[in-house]
C-alpha positions, 0 to 999 in steps of 0.5 A: 454560477451553479458550475461553480457550485457543483465543482465545489461539491464534488471537491468535498466529496473527493475531500472526504473520500480521501479522508475515509481512504486515508483512515482506511490505510492508517488502519491497515497500516497499524494491523500489517506493522506487527504482522511485518516484523513476524514476517521479517523476523521469519525471513532473516532468521530462515536466510541465516539458516540457509547461510549456515548450512552454507558455512557448515556443509558447503551447500550451495546458498540459493539465489535471492528470489529461490530463498524468498521462495523457500522461506514461503514454502516453510513459513506459517501460511496463516502469517504469509497469508495474513502478510501478503493480504496486508500489503494487497490492502495497503497497495488497493488503498493507495491506489484509491487515494492517488485516483481520488487525488487525481480527481480532486486535482481535475476539479480543481482545475475546472474550478480554476478554469470557472473562476477565470471564465467569471473573471473575464 
């Protein structure tokens, strides 16, 4: 019986942790939204500028990967740093949530096995 209580306790801990992580991820996504809009606007303007130079002077349009690198080089370092930091924080948060969900699922399986053993 104590195994069942322990398993339920761990599930509660995982639920609380998921709530915390979800709240943190929501804050990161809320912070990221305006920064992502600025980032995307800069990237769009930069690409349009490259296209105009291509049309006006016949300059060769760089590859997509090179356009991103050139845009990042021309971008305000504070904007790029904030954007990449928030994107990385979002990715870390999502990974933490996946990890805790997997642990909770494993704990649910253990609880189910314990319940099955008690019924048998």
